[in-house]
N, C-alpha and C positions, 0 to 999 in steps of 0.2 A: 441576574444571574451570580450567585453569593462568588466572590474574586478567590475561594478554596476551591472552587472548581477549575481554575486555569491552569494550577499545575499539572493536571494530565490530558493539555491541552498538545504537550510534543507525542507523547504516546500515539494520541488519536492523527495528527499529524504522518506520521510512518503508520500505521495500520492503514487508514484509508489512500498513501499513498503507494504501497507496493503494487500488490494485485496484480505480481507477473508476470516481468519482462526481462529480458537479455539471454543475449544467444549466441554462437557462432556463425559468422555471417553465410558461409556456404551449405552450411546442413541445416542450421534452425534460424527461427524467424528473427532480420532482423530490420528495424524502422518506427516507428510511430503510430502510438493508440490512442483517440481520442476516446473520453469517455462521460456523458452526461449527470449529475450529482443529482438526487433527491434526498429531503430529507422527511423524518417524522419525529417530533420530541417523543420521549417516554415520560417526560417529568411534566404535569399540567402546568408547573410555574415557569415552565419555558418554552415560547413561541417556536416553529418551527420555521420562521424566520430566524430567526437565530445563529442556527446551528448552518445557513447558507449566508449568514453575515460573518460569522467565523471560516468558514470552509468553500467558500466559493459557489460555484455551479457546474463547475466542470474537472476535470483532471487528464493531461495530458502527458505519458508516457514515450520515452526515447530509449530505445534501448540496441545493445549488443554484444557480444560477448562474455566478458564479465564486468562490466560498466552499464548500468543504467540510470534512468535518473525520471523524476512525477515534477512536474508544473500544476499548480493552482495559485490563483488569485482570487483573494476576498477584500472585503473593504476593512476586515479587522486586521487582516496580517500582512495584508499587503501582498504581493508575489516571492511564496512559498518555493524552493528549490530542493529536493532530497534527491542525495546520489548516494548509491550504493555500488561498493567498490569490491565484488566478488574474490576477488584478489587477496587484499588485504584485509576481510571480513571486518569493514568499519559501515557507518553511513554515516554521511554529513548532513546536515540544513542548513539553507541559506537563504536569509531572509532579504528581501529587500530596504525594508523598515530596520537593519542593525546591523552595526560595523564588525559583527563577531561571525565566525561558523561554529557553529556545536557537530558533534561527532560524538557516534553510540557504539558501542563495539557490538556485532552485525551477528554471532557466534557464540551466542548467548541466550538461554530458551528463558524466555519472558514471563514465566510463573510456570503453573502449574497446571497441565494438559489432563481433559478431563475425558474425550472421546475426537475420535477420527472418523469419519464415513463416508465412503465413497456410495454414493445415490446412484444405482444405474438404475432405479427401474423408475421414479419420477425426476421426469425431467421437462425443461423448454422448451418450449421451438423458440431457438436463438438462430441467424443468418442460416434459414433455410433447411433446417435439420434442427430434432430434437436432442440437446446436448445432456451430455450428465454432469454429477455437481460434486465435490469436495466438499462436507461440514468438518469444521474446526471448532470447538468448546475449551474453553480454558479461563483459569480464575489467573487474571494477573499480574505483575508483581506493584499492583499501585493500591492504594488504600480508597479509593473515591469509588474504582472502579470494580464492580461486583462479580458480573461474571459477562466475557464475549462471547456471539455464538455468530459465524459469520460463514456463509455459504458461499460456493465460488464455482461459477461455470466454467468450461473451458471449452475450448478449440481446437481438436490436436491435431488440424491441416498446420498449422503453428505452433511447430516443436518447439520446446526447452532443452536445453544439454543439464538432465538428473545430475550429472557428476559436480558442476559447478555448482548447482545449489545445494547440496550437503551440506552444509556449512550454515546458509542459511538459516537461519535458530529462531531470526527475530520475527514474531508474533505464529510462530511455527511454520512460515513457508517452506520449508524445504519439505515435509509431510506432506503437502499441498500439490508442490512439486512432483515427488518422489509418483504421486498417483496418476495426477494428474500426464505430466512431460510435457504442460503444453502453456503457453500463454492464457488469464483471463477473459473472460468476453465480458462474466456479468458476477457482480461483487454485491451480498448482503449482508450485511454486518448490524445484529444485537450488540448496542453496546450499555449495558443495563449499569446504570436504573437512569442513562442521558436518553440514547438517541437511537433508532434505527437509520441506517444510509443505505443509500442504493446508487450503485455505481453499474450503468448501462454501457458499451460499446455503443459510438456510431460512425467509428470512420477506423478502418486499421489499412496505415499506407508502409507497404515494406518499400526501404529507398534504403541508400550506405548511406551509413553514422559516422561522421567522422572524428575522431577523437576529443577534437578538441571541444567538443559539446559536452563530455560527458564529463568536463573536469569545474571547480568551483573554483570563485575570483581567489587567487590567491593572494590578493593585495588584501584581504581583511584577517583579522586576529583569529585563528585557530581555539578553538575551546575541548576540553572532555562535558559533555552533559552529566547534567547529575541523573543517576538511574534511580527506580523506585516513586522518581515525580512526590 
């Protein structure tokens, strides 16, 4: 894979790791959600296994009212934890292979929105029921990514607080939450011209999440990440 393509990896880490979490414990879902991850390369020069090497085979989300985090483990990046602070409107990326933590604004739109569609007719059978989905299509502020089309199936039983997510504009996630009002349980993303990724929930664990679980390592150096990649 050409080195220039590595510049868009922070965008994909954030895109693939958010997947719709964070809620009030007494009214909305709080706990831990586990996904398995599958990849299909859209570039004939890049094998499917390469994306597993970069992004790993699974994704874990730990969520609370105004904060949530996602965890991935891969051979390429080690353990990557992404923290979303919905009050401060910032996202922090921490890697086990780095002594710095990079932060990005959460309330800035990531590019040009093409369309958003609520798919009420076309459903998938997930967790014992037919589930609706929302499809987002947009052109990101990234010179190497032509277009992103992502479809997110949701589970209304596990609600989210729409007001909390109103400024979560990164990857236009506020639009999905406004439509669904709940966590996503299956995410299908086409990132042209690179790959297709599917994240499927395998376990949902409702539990109390301690605030300390959602704090990045304060001993590391905090720096603002570059946008535009």
